[in-house]
C-alpha positions in Angstrom: -55.1 -25.2 -30.1 -56.2 -26.3 -26.3 -56.9 -24.3 -24.2 -55.4 -24.9 -20.8 -57.8 -25.9 -18.1 -58.7 -24.5 -15.2 -57.5 -26.7 -11.8 -58.6 -26.2 -7.9 -55.8 -24.2 -6.0 -54.2 -25.3 -2.4 -54.1 -22.9 -0.2 -50.0 -22.5 -0.6 -51.0 -21.7 -4.3 -53.7 -19.4 -3.7 -51.6 -17.3 -1.6 -48.5 -17.5 -3.8 -50.5 -16.0 -6.5 -53.4 -13.7 -4.8 -51.8 -12.9 -1.1 -54.8 -10.4 -0.4 -56.8 -13.3 -1.1 -57.6 -14.9 2.4 -60.5 -16.8 3.4 -61.9 -19.0 0.6 -61.9 -22.7 1.6 -61.8 -23.6 -1.9 -60.5 -21.9 -5.3 -59.9 -22.2 -9.2 -57.8 -21.0 -11.0 -58.8 -20.0 -14.9 -55.5 -19.7 -16.5 -55.1 -16.9 -19.7 -58.4 -15.3 -18.2 -58.1 -11.8 -19.2 -60.2 -8.5 -18.8 -61.4 -5.8 -20.5 -61.6 -1.3 -18.6 -65.1 -1.2 -20.4 -65.5 2.2 -20.5 -61.5 2.8 -21.6 -63.1 0.1 -24.4 -65.4 2.3 -25.1 -63.4 5.6 -24.9 -61.2 3.7 -28.0 -63.1 1.7 -30.0 -65.6 5.4 -30.4 -61.7 7.3 -31.5 -60.6 4.4 -33.6 -63.4 4.6 -35.4 -63.6 8.1 -35.8 -60.9 7.9 -37.6 -62.1 5.1 -40.0 -65.1 7.5 -41.1 -68.1 7.1 -38.6 -69.8 10.2 -37.4 -71.7 9.2 -33.9 -74.6 11.5 -33.2 -75.0 11.7 -29.5 -78.0 12.5 -27.4 -80.4 11.6 -30.5 -82.7 8.9 -29.6 -84.3 6.4 -32.2 -87.8 5.9 -32.0 -88.8 4.0 -34.3 -86.5 1.6 -36.2 -87.3 -0.2 -39.6 -85.4 -1.9 -42.5 -84.1 0.9 -44.2 -84.8 3.5 -41.8 -84.5 5.3 -38.8 -87.1 7.5 -37.4 -88.4 7.6 -41.3 -85.2 8.9 -43.1 -83.9 6.1 -45.0 -80.7 4.6 -45.0 -78.6 1.3 -46.9 -78.9 -0.3 -43.2 -79.3 -0.9 -40.6 -78.7 -1.7 -37.7 -81.2 -1.8 -34.7 -79.3 -2.4 -31.1 -80.6 -0.5 -29.2 -81.4 -2.6 -25.4 -84.3 -1.1 -23.9 -84.9 1.3 -26.5 -86.7 -1.6 -28.8 -89.9 -1.9 -27.1 -92.6 -2.8 -28.3 -90.7 -4.8 -31.3 -88.8 -7.0 -29.6 -89.9 -8.3 -25.9 -87.0 -7.0 -23.9 -86.9 -6.4 -20.3 -84.5 -4.2 -17.8 -82.3 -6.3 -15.5 -80.9 -4.2 -12.8 -77.8 -4.2 -12.1 -75.8 -1.9 -9.5 -71.5 -2.5 -9.0 -69.4 -0.1 -6.7 -66.2 1.3 -7.0 -63.5 0.5 -4.4 -59.8 2.7 -3.6 -57.7 0.6 -1.3 -54.4 1.9 -1.1 -52.1 -0.8 -0.6 -54.3 -3.7 -2.3 -52.4 -6.1 -4.4 -55.5 -8.1 -6.9 -53.4 -10.1 -9.8 -56.1 -11.0 -11.5 -60.1 -11.0 -12.0 -62.1 -13.1 -8.8 -65.7 -14.2 -9.1 -66.7 -16.5 -5.7 -69.5 -18.8 -5.6 -71.6 -16.7 -2.9 -74.6 -18.8 -1.8 -76.6 -15.2 -2.7 -74.5 -13.3 -5.1 -73.0 -13.6 -8.1 -69.7 -10.9 -7.0 -67.2 -10.0 -8.9 -63.9 -8.8 -7.8 -61.1 -6.9 -10.9 -58.0 -4.9 -10.2 -58.3 -1.2 -11.7 -55.7 0.8 -11.9 -54.4 3.7 -8.7 -55.8 0.3 -6.2 -59.2 0.6 -7.5 -61.7 -2.9 -6.9 -64.5 -3.1 -9.1 -67.4 -4.8 -6.9 -70.0 -6.0 -9.1 -72.8 -7.3 -9.1 -75.9 -7.5 -8.3 -79.0 -9.2 -10.7 -82.6 -7.8 -9.4 -85.8 -8.4 -11.9 -86.5 -4.9 -11.6 -86.3 -1.6 -14.5 -85.7 1.1 -11.8 -82.6 3.5 -12.3 -82.4 4.6 -9.0 -79.3 5.0 -6.8 -78.5 1.8 -5.2 -79.8 0.1 -2.1 -78.7 -0.4 0.8 -79.5 -4.4 0.9 -77.4 -4.3 -2.8 -74.3 -2.1 -0.8 -74.1 -4.5 2.2 -74.2 -8.2 0.4 -72.1 -6.5 -2.3 -69.3 -5.0 0.3 -69.6 -7.9 3.0 -69.0 -10.7 0.0 -66.3 -8.9 -1.1 -64.7 -8.0 2.4 -65.4 -11.7 3.2 -62.4 -12.2 0.8 -60.1 -9.5 0.2 -59.4 -8.2 4.2 -57.5 -5.2 3.3 -61.2 -3.4 1.0 -62.4 -2.4 5.2 -60.1 0.7 4.8 -60.8 1.3 1.0 -62.9 4.4 0.2 -65.8 4.1 -1.9 -65.2 6.1 -5.1 -68.2 5.2 -6.7 -71.8 3.4 -7.3 -74.0 3.2 -10.5 -76.8 0.9 -11.7 -77.8 0.2 -14.4 -80.2 -2.1 -16.2 -79.2 -5.2 -18.8 -81.6 -6.3 -21.4 -82.9 -9.3 -21.3 -85.3 -11.5 -23.7 -87.1 -13.7 -22.4 -84.7 -17.1 -22.5 -82.0 -14.7 -20.8 -80.5 -15.5 -24.7 -79.1 -13.1 -27.0 -81.4 -12.8 -30.2 -80.3 -12.2 -34.1 -82.4 -11.2 -36.5 -81.7 -10.6 -40.5 -83.5 -9.4 -43.0 -83.3 -7.3 -46.5 -82.3 -3.9 -44.4 -82.6 -4.3 -41.4 -80.3 -5.8 -38.4 -80.9 -6.6 -35.5 -79.4 -7.3 -31.8 -80.2 -7.6 -28.3 -80.6 -9.7 -25.1 -77.1 -9.6 -24.0 -78.6 -9.6 -20.4 -75.1 -10.2 -18.5 -72.9 -11.3 -21.3 -72.9 -8.3 -23.8 -68.5 -7.9 -24.1 -68.1 -11.6 -24.6 -70.3 -12.8 -26.7 -70.5 -8.6 -28.8 -67.2 -10.2 -30.8 -68.7 -12.9 -32.4 -72.8 -11.8 -32.0 -71.1 -8.9 -35.3 -69.5 -11.3 -37.0 -72.4 -13.8 -37.0 -74.8 -10.5 -38.8 -72.1 -9.3 -41.1 -72.1 -12.9 -42.5 -75.8 -13.1 -42.6 -76.4 -9.7 -43.4 -73.8 -9.9 -47.0 -72.1 -7.1 -45.7 -68.9 -8.7 -44.8 -68.0 -10.3 -48.6 -69.7 -5.9 -49.6 -66.4 -4.8 -46.7 
């Protein structure tokens, strides 16, 4: 089926769709665009998998992954999706990202926004309880320390420039972490007997993961076995 195409919005159309947005000279609508609450999605996936007999082993990092073996213990098939933990077997690096949760009572945002900002790749995502997720920086560093003043000012200034009601918002949460990236910044799927490696999803893990899992299962011969 044909997908709805992006279309430019006039100032009046933008105001009708997103009354809280002010300032942009140009705006485009991406019809049918979705969003995902990552924390809730992880909790739901873990709960569903547990109901199907999956056993979770939390806080047990794996140091060595080989075909059919995790830290020397034998398994039928091993999936290595450790991100940075896959070093030195994969040349993966960490790219620092920082984001904020801002609660602005009464602010109405109906859909995610992405700003074509000259410095920051800023996105604003509505969450329940009048919270807006503001992210995210992209810094070539493996530093996991708290968010920097430079990043905090940049993200909030960019967000406030299009959502003035954020001025009286409250910053509830600040988060930093590392995205796993390979030298070409593209995802990689490696399949061998007893071992499948998926890594390098960088900024796009939630978008790419379903398709990569399907491809990995087919390439491993496990989709037919299931």
